[in-house]
C-alpha positions in Angstrom: 65.7 51.3 179.8 63.6 52.3 183.4 64.0 56.3 182.6 62.2 55.1 178.5 59.6 53.2 180.6 58.8 55.9 183.0 58.4 58.7 180.4 56.7 55.5 178.2 54.0 56.3 181.3 54.4 60.1 181.4 52.9 60.6 178.0 50.5 57.4 177.8 48.7 59.2 181.3 49.5 62.9 180.0 48.2 61.8 176.2 45.2 60.3 178.5 44.2 63.4 180.3 43.3 65.1 177.0 40.9 63.1 175.5 38.6 63.5 178.3 34.5 64.0 176.7 34.0 67.2 175.3 31.1 66.1 174.2 30.5 66.4 177.8 31.3 70.0 178.2 28.7 71.1 176.6 26.1 69.0 178.0 27.4 70.6 180.8 27.0 74.8 179.8 23.5 73.7 177.4 22.7 72.5 181.7 23.5 76.1 182.7 22.0 77.7 179.6 18.6 76.3 180.3 18.4 76.6 184.6 19.2 80.2 184.1 16.4 82.6 183.3 14.0 83.1 179.6 15.0 86.7 179.0 11.7 88.9 178.3 11.2 89.3 174.8 10.7 92.4 173.7 6.6 94.2 172.6 6.1 93.8 169.0 6.3 97.0 167.6 2.8 99.3 167.7 2.5 100.2 163.5 0.4 103.6 162.4 -1.3 102.9 159.1 -0.2 105.1 156.4 -3.4 107.4 155.2 -3.8 106.6 151.5 -2.5 108.7 148.4 -4.2 108.4 145.7 -2.2 108.7 142.9 -3.8 111.2 139.6 -0.9 111.4 137.4 -1.9 109.1 135.2 -2.5 110.3 131.9 0.7 112.7 131.8 4.1 111.5 130.7 5.9 108.7 132.4 9.5 110.5 134.1 10.8 106.8 133.2 10.3 106.5 129.8 12.5 108.5 127.2 10.5 111.2 125.1 11.3 109.6 122.1 10.3 106.0 122.6 6.6 108.2 124.5 6.3 109.7 120.8 6.9 106.2 118.8 4.5 104.3 120.8 1.8 107.4 120.4 1.8 107.1 116.4 2.0 103.2 116.8 -1.4 103.3 118.6 -3.2 105.6 116.0 -1.1 103.3 113.9 -2.7 99.6 113.3 -1.1 97.0 110.6 -1.6 92.9 111.7 -0.3 90.7 108.7 -3.6 89.9 106.2 -3.0 86.2 106.7 -5.8 85.3 104.3 -4.3 85.7 101.0 -3.4 83.4 99.0 1.3 83.9 99.6 3.7 84.1 96.5 5.9 81.6 95.9 8.9 83.9 96.6 7.1 84.0 100.6 8.7 81.2 101.3 11.6 81.9 101.0 13.9 84.4 103.8 14.9 88.5 101.9 17.8 88.1 102.9 19.0 84.5 100.2 16.9 86.7 97.8 19.3 88.2 95.1 17.9 90.9 92.7 19.8 89.9 89.3 18.1 93.2 87.6 16.0 95.5 85.8 13.5 95.7 83.1 10.4 97.9 81.4 7.4 96.0 80.5 4.8 96.1 77.6 2.8 98.8 79.5 5.8 100.1 81.1 6.1 98.8 84.2 9.1 97.8 85.5 9.5 94.2 86.1 12.4 93.4 88.5 14.3 90.3 88.7 14.5 87.8 91.9 17.0 85.2 92.1 16.3 82.5 94.8 18.7 80.1 96.3 17.5 77.2 94.5 19.0 79.8 91.4 15.7 80.2 89.6 15.0 84.0 88.1 11.5 85.2 88.9 9.4 88.3 88.5 8.2 91.0 90.7 6.8 94.0 90.2 5.2 96.4 92.4 2.4 95.0 94.7 3.9 91.3 94.7 5.3 90.3 97.5 9.1 88.7 99.0 9.7 86.9 102.1 8.7 85.9 105.3 7.6 88.6 106.5 4.7 89.6 103.8 7.4 92.3 102.4 5.2 94.4 100.7 7.0 95.7 96.9 6.5 99.6 96.9 9.0 100.9 94.5 11.2 99.3 91.7 14.1 101.4 90.6 17.3 99.4 88.1 19.5 98.8 91.0 17.3 99.2 94.0 13.4 97.8 95.8 11.9 99.1 98.7 9.5 97.0 100.5 7.5 97.6 103.9 7.4 94.1 105.9 5.0 93.4 107.9 6.9 92.4 111.5 5.7 91.3 115.8 6.6 94.2 117.5 7.6 93.0 120.5 4.7 94.0 122.7 0.8 92.7 121.2 1.0 94.6 117.2 3.0 94.5 113.9 4.5 97.6 113.3 5.4 98.6 109.6 9.6 97.6 108.2 11.5 98.8 105.5 13.6 97.2 103.7 16.2 97.3 100.4 16.8 94.4 97.8 19.8 95.7 96.0 21.1 94.9 93.2 24.8 93.3 93.9 26.9 93.4 90.5 26.3 91.9 87.7 24.4 88.7 87.3 26.0 85.4 86.8 
């Protein structure tokens, strides 16, 4: 039992030696660093001004733009297209073009071709060349027995509009 007490006392004293405060060691190290003389700071480098460069190739083709896109932009710059917001909208302009179905075509009394369009609610409407379809002011330019060709005016993603050809095709017999 006596050996046990000695061993326990020795173990406790070794444990207490390991519990020495590390904060004291850090404070001592910081005091030594503060007592050292400061190191000299290097002076800031002297910058020599660079001569100005005058870029004179503004009119030349941009090396970052593909030639096909440059040609398309040049064509679009000469052709300004804008939707006519003053025109009275026609009934079929309240439907998305994808929701309209061509159901057939026929000849009118004055020998003009008339197409039959079915709306999403099942109604059949007559249209002819010059009529408008869809939400992007799609103007009908040609009607054949199997399809309707039209031109929509859509935003070009920049600051203007572009004409986009679309086709409405007759799909199967009328139901």
